[in-house]
C-alpha positions as CSV (number, residue, x, y, z in Angstrom):
1,M,12.0,-17.1,-5.1
2,R,14.3,-16.2,-2.3
3,A,13.6,-15.4,1.3
4,C,15.7,-13.8,4.0
5,S,15.5,-13.3,7.7
6,G,13.5,-16.5,8.2
7,W,10.6,-15.3,6.1
8,T,8.6,-16.7,3.1
9,R,5.5,-15.5,1.3
10,P,2.0,-16.6,2.5
11,Q,0.6,-19.8,1.1
12,A,-2.7,-20.4,-0.8
13,G,-5.7,-20.5,1.5
14,S,-4.5,-17.7,3.8
15,A,-6.8,-14.8,4.5
16,I,-4.6,-12.4,2.5
17,V,-4.7,-14.7,-0.6
18,I,-8.4,-14.8,-0.3
19,W,-8.5,-11.0,-0.3
20,Q,-6.2,-10.9,-3.4
21,A,-8.6,-13.3,-5.1
22,R,-11.4,-10.8,-4.5
23,R,-9.3,-8.1,-6.1
24,W,-8.8,-10.4,-9.1
25,V,-12.6,-10.9,-9.5
26,R,-13.0,-7.1,-9.6
27,R,-10.5,-6.9,-12.4
28,H,-12.2,-9.7,-14.5
29,P,-15.8,-8.7,-15.1
30,S,-16.8,-12.1,-16.4
31,F,-16.3,-13.5,-12.9
32,A,-18.0,-10.6,-11.2
33,P,-21.5,-10.8,-9.6
34,R,-24.4,-11.0,-12.1
35,K,-25.4,-7.6,-13.5
36,R,-28.7,-6.2,-12.3
37,S,-31.1,-5.2,-15.1
38,S,-32.6,-2.1,-13.6
39,A,-31.1,1.3,-12.9
40,G,-32.6,1.1,-9.4
41,A,-30.7,-2.1,-8.7
42,A,-27.5,-0.6,-9.9
43,S,-28.0,2.5,-7.7
44,H,-28.6,0.2,-4.7
45,M,-25.4,-1.8,-5.5
46,S,-23.4,1.4,-5.8
47,Q,-24.4,2.3,-2.2
48,A,-22.8,-0.9,-1.1
49,L,-19.5,-0.6,-2.9
50,D,-16.6,1.2,-1.3
51,H,-15.7,4.4,-3.0
52,R,-12.1,4.0,-1.8
53,T,-11.6,0.8,-3.9
54,H,-14.2,1.2,-6.7
55,A,-14.0,4.1,-9.2
56,F,-17.5,5.4,-9.6
57,R,-19.2,8.7,-9.3
58,P,-22.6,10.0,-10.7
59,D,-21.0,11.3,-14.0
60,L,-18.4,8.6,-14.6
61,A,-17.4,5.1,-13.6
62,D,-15.0,2.3,-14.3
63,A,-16.4,0.2,-17.3
64,R,-15.7,-2.9,-15.2
65,L,-18.5,-1.8,-12.9
66,Q,-21.2,-1.4,-15.6
67,G,-24.4,-2.9,-14.4
68,L,-23.2,-2.7,-10.8
69,V,-23.3,1.1,-10.3
70,A,-25.3,4.0,-11.7
71,A,-23.3,6.5,-13.8
72,K,-23.9,8.6,-16.9
73,K,-20.8,7.3,-18.6
74,F,-18.6,4.2,-18.2
75,I,-15.0,4.3,-19.4
76,K,-12.1,1.9,-19.8
77,P,-9.1,3.4,-18.0
78,T,-5.7,4.2,-19.4
79,L,-2.8,2.4,-17.7
80,Q,0.0,4.7,-16.6
81,R,3.0,4.6,-14.3
82,C,4.1,7.0,-11.6
83,T,7.3,8.7,-12.5
84,L,7.9,10.7,-9.3
85,G,9.1,9.5,-5.9
86,R,5.9,10.1,-4.0
87,V,2.7,11.7,-5.3
88,P,-0.1,12.7,-2.9
89,V,-3.7,11.4,-3.4
90,Y,-6.7,13.4,-2.3
91,G,-10.4,12.6,-1.9
92,Q,-11.7,15.6,-3.7
93,P,-11.0,16.9,-7.2
94,D,-10.1,20.3,-5.9
95,L,-7.5,18.7,-3.7
96,S,-9.2,20.1,-0.6
97,G,-9.0,18.3,2.6
98,P,-6.2,16.0,3.8
99,M,-4.1,13.7,1.8
100,I,-5.7,10.2,1.8
101,S,-2.9,8.2,0.4
102,E,0.2,8.3,-1.9
103,V,1.3,6.7,-5.1
104,R,5.0,5.8,-5.2
105,F,7.5,5.7,-8.1
106,G,6.9,2.8,-10.4
107,E,3.4,2.0,-9.2
108,M,0.8,1.5,-11.9
109,V,-2.5,3.4,-11.9
110,D,-5.7,3.3,-13.9
111,V,-6.5,6.8,-15.1
112,F,-10.2,7.5,-15.6
113,D,-10.4,11.2,-16.1
114,V,-8.1,14.3,-16.3
115,V,-9.2,17.9,-15.9
116,D,-6.8,20.8,-15.6
117,N,-3.9,18.4,-14.6
118,I,-6.0,16.7,-11.9
119,A,-6.3,13.0,-12.6
120,W,-8.9,10.6,-11.1
121,V,-7.0,7.3,-10.7
122,Q,-7.0,3.9,-9.0
123,N,-3.7,2.6,-7.7
124,R,-3.2,-1.0,-8.8
125,A,-1.0,-1.7,-5.8
126,D,-3.9,-1.5,-3.4
127,D,-7.0,-0.5,-5.5
128,Y,-7.2,2.9,-3.8
129,V,-9.1,5.6,-5.7
130,G,-8.5,9.3,-5.6
131,Y,-7.4,12.5,-7.2
132,T,-3.7,13.3,-8.0
133,F,-1.5,15.3,-10.3
134,A,-1.7,14.1,-13.9
135,D,1.8,15.2,-14.9
136,A,3.3,12.8,-12.3
137,Y,2.4,9.8,-14.5
138,G,3.6,8.6,-17.9
139,Q,2.6,6.1,-20.6
140,E,6.0,4.3,-20.5
141,L,5.6,1.0,-18.6
142,C,8.3,-1.1,-17.0
143,N,9.3,-4.5,-15.9
144,P,10.9,-4.1,-12.4
145,Q,13.4,-6.6,-11.2
146,H,14.5,-4.6,-8.1
147,R,13.2,-2.5,-5.3
148,V,14.8,0.0,-3.1
149,G,16.2,-1.7,0.0
150,V,17.2,1.3,2.1
151,L,14.9,3.7,3.8
152,R,15.7,6.6,1.3
153,T,18.0,7.0,-1.6
154,F,18.5,9.8,-4.2
155,L,17.9,9.4,-7.9
156,F,20.7,11.3,-9.6
157,S,21.0,12.9,-13.0
158,A,24.3,11.2,-13.8
159,P,26.4,8.3,-12.4
160,R,28.4,10.6,-10.1
161,L,28.0,11.3,-6.4
162,K,28.3,15.1,-7.0
163,S,25.7,15.1,-9.8
164,Q,22.3,16.8,-9.2
165,P,19.7,14.8,-7.4
166,I,16.4,14.8,-9.3
167,D,14.2,12.8,-6.9
168,M,14.2,10.7,-3.8
169,L,13.0,7.1,-3.8
170,T,12.0,5.2,-0.7
171,L,12.1,1.7,0.8
172,G,10.1,-0.8,-1.3
173,T,10.0,1.3,-4.5
174,L,10.0,-0.8,-7.6
175,V,12.6,0.0,-10.3
176,E,13.7,-1.4,-13.6
177,V,17.5,-1.3,-14.2
178,M,18.2,-0.4,-17.8
179,G,21.9,-1.0,-18.2
180,A,25.3,-1.9,-16.7
181,P,26.6,-0.2,-13.6
182,E,28.9,2.8,-13.9
183,D,31.0,4.0,-11.0
184,G,28.6,2.2,-8.6
185,F,25.4,3.6,-10.1
186,V,22.9,2.0,-12.4
187,P,20.4,3.7,-14.8
188,I,16.7,3.1,-14.2
189,N,13.6,3.5,-16.3
190,P,12.6,6.1,-17.3
191,H,15.5,8.3,-16.3
192,G,18.1,8.8,-13.6
193,W,20.8,6.9,-11.8
194,I,20.6,5.1,-8.5
195,Y,23.3,3.7,-6.2
196,E,23.4,0.0,-7.0
197,K,24.0,-1.2,-3.5
198,H,20.8,0.5,-2.4
199,L,18.7,-1.9,-4.5
200,M,17.6,-5.5,-3.7
201,P,15.9,-8.1,-5.9
202,T,12.1,-8.2,-5.8
203,D,12.2,-11.8,-4.6
204,V,13.9,-11.0,-1.3
205,Y,11.5,-10.6,1.6
206,Y,11.8,-9.4,5.2
207,H,9.8,-10.2,8.3
208,P,7.2,-7.4,8.8
209,V,8.5,-6.6,12.3
210,E,12.1,-6.4,11.1
211,T,10.9,-3.7,8.6
212,A,8.8,-1.9,11.2
213,L,11.8,-1.6,13.5
214,R,13.9,-0.1,10.7
215,L,11.2,2.6,10.5
216,L,11.3,3.7,14.1
217,G,11.3,7.5,14.3
218,V,9.7,8.0,10.9
219,P,7.3,11.0,11.3
220,Y,3.6,10.3,11.5
221,L,1.9,11.6,8.3
222,W,-1.8,11.2,7.6
223,G,-2.1,9.4,4.3
224,G,1.6,8.6,4.1
225,R,2.8,5.2,3.1
226,S,6.6,5.6,2.9
227,P,9.7,6.1,5.2
228,V,9.3,9.9,4.6
229,G,6.1,9.8,6.6
230,C,3.4,7.2,7.2
231,D,0.1,6.7,9.1
232,C,-0.7,3.5,11.1
233,S,-2.1,1.5,8.2
234,G,0.5,2.8,5.8
235,L,3.2,1.4,8.1
236,V,1.5,-2.0,8.3
237,Q,0.9,-2.1,4.5
238,L,4.6,-1.3,3.8
239,C,5.8,-3.9,6.2
240,L,3.6,-6.6,4.7
241,E,4.6,-5.5,1.2
242,L,8.3,-6.2,2.0
243,A,7.2,-9.6,3.3
244,G,5.7,-10.4,-0.1
245,V,2.1,-9.6,0.9
246,Q,-0.2,-7.1,-0.7
247,A,-2.5,-5.6,1.9
248,P,-5.4,-3.0,1.7
249,R,-4.7,0.6,2.4
250,D,-6.8,1.6,5.4
251,S,-7.0,0.0,8.9
252,D,-10.7,-0.9,8.6
253,Q,-10.0,-2.6,5.2
254,Q,-7.0,-4.4,6.7
255,R,-9.2,-5.6,9.6
256,H,-11.8,-6.9,7.2
257,A,-9.2,-8.7,5.1
258,L,-7.0,-10.1,7.9
259,A,-8.6,-10.2,11.3
260,T,-10.2,-13.4,12.6
261,D,-11.1,-12.6,16.1
262,V,-13.1,-9.9,17.9
263,I,-11.4,-9.1,21.2
264,I,-13.3,-9.4,24.5
265,D,-10.5,-10.1,27.0
266,W,-7.4,-9.0,25.0
267,E,-5.1,-9.4,28.0
268,S,-5.5,-13.2,27.8
269,L,-4.6,-13.4,24.1
270,P,-1.5,-15.5,23.2
271,L,0.1,-12.6,21.3
272,E,3.3,-13.2,19.4
273,R,5.8,-11.3,17.3
274,G,4.3,-10.4,13.9
275,D,0.6,-10.5,15.0
276,I,-1.5,-7.5,13.8
277,I,-3.7,-5.9,16.4
278,F,-6.6,-3.5,15.7
279,M,-8.0,-0.8,17.9
280,D,-10.9,1.5,16.9
281,G,-9.4,3.3,13.8
282,H,-5.9,2.1,14.5
283,V,-3.6,-0.8,13.7
284,G,-0.1,-1.9,14.6
285,L,2.3,-4.9,14.7
286,M,3.4,-6.8,17.7
287,A,7.1,-6.5,18.1
288,S,7.0,-9.1,20.8
289,A,4.3,-10.7,23.1
290,F,4.1,-7.4,25.0
291,E,5.3,-4.6,22.8
292,L,3.6,-2.8,19.9
293,V,5.3,-1.0,17.0
294,H,3.0,1.5,15.4
295,A,2.8,4.8,13.7
296,N,0.7,7.0,16.0
297,A,-0.4,10.5,16.5
298,H,0.4,10.4,20.2
299,H,4.1,10.5,19.6
300,M,3.7,11.7,16.0
301,Q,6.1,9.1,14.8
302,V,6.7,5.3,14.5
303,T,7.4,4.0,18.0
304,V,7.7,0.7,19.9
305,E,6.1,0.7,23.4
306,P,4.3,-1.6,25.7
307,L,0.9,-2.7,24.4
308,A,-0.7,-1.6,27.6
309,D,0.5,2.0,27.1
310,A,-0.8,2.0,23.5
311,V,-4.2,0.8,24.8
312,V,-4.3,3.8,27.2
313,Q,-3.7,6.1,24.2
314,A,-5.8,4.5,21.5
315,G,-8.4,2.4,23.3
316,P,-8.9,-1.4,23.7
317,L,-8.2,-4.0,21.1
318,V,-11.2,-4.7,18.9
319,A,-9.7,-7.4,16.5
320,W,-6.6,-9.5,16.2
321,A,-4.9,-11.2,13.3
322,S,-2.5,-14.0,14.2
323,A,0.6,-14.1,12.0
324,K,0.3,-17.9,12.0
325,D,-3.2,-17.6,10.3
326,F,-2.2,-15.6,7.3
327,M,1.5,-15.8,6.9
328,Q,4.0,-18.7,7.0
329,A,7.1,-18.0,9.0
330,V,10.2,-20.1,8.4
331,A,12.8,-20.6,11.1
332,A,15.9,-18.6,10.4
């Protein structure tokens, strides 16, 4: 495992590792809470589970939740892989309402149901559940050894710079290289060629703030989690991902998983670079002791500004996660 920019992955016992352990329990039913015997108990339990990270509805539910939720039918999902650069995810099967998240190229999803090309899925990257386009996924799995290391790069139809681009891949996207380079391009699974120098090994990590500053100016996009467009929690999630940390999707989930303090007098906090701060419905990374980098609707892009200015726009701090508590920084 390699690290760069003075950064290494978090160690066991950290808050984020505990959150990942909870995810592991959900994926292994034998370690899940005891099943309730009555339908009433299952119905009560379903009210307590988060629809965003548990696949259940009245007619259908994940088989791993049997006994924990009430549903007419339980099903074992089919594992599929996203084959397009970015695919929107919606909260409703008719795709009404805003986009709630995205699935990126190479990410694995559990598919529970498909009706008229609309798939009900759960993204294994962050457990997020929603509705998306079924034809954006395929049965062919992969073993990625690289990820995209630049903000955006084209996937070409042939190893030539004048060939037709067939898609765009973004920072952090996992890819499997399938052969030797040709004229500076490498073939990837399942198809297409990508410029080799735009890739980096999956065991190279960057400090979250370093990544966030690379994303300055990226447009604000509700539900976005890529350099094409991102929301506040999507920015934090991506920055932590490139630091070797899997984080939840939404800001309230991130607060629950990471935050250790409720803020009363935030101006006296010993804030440092890399700390994550939470406002009501908002999250950002401290670029320094006084500046916040965040994707925000006030500027409609990723910006860095004095924390005091951000507080005026988004409200006071409600929680704080010290980088020292959940990540281990190594001197450069």
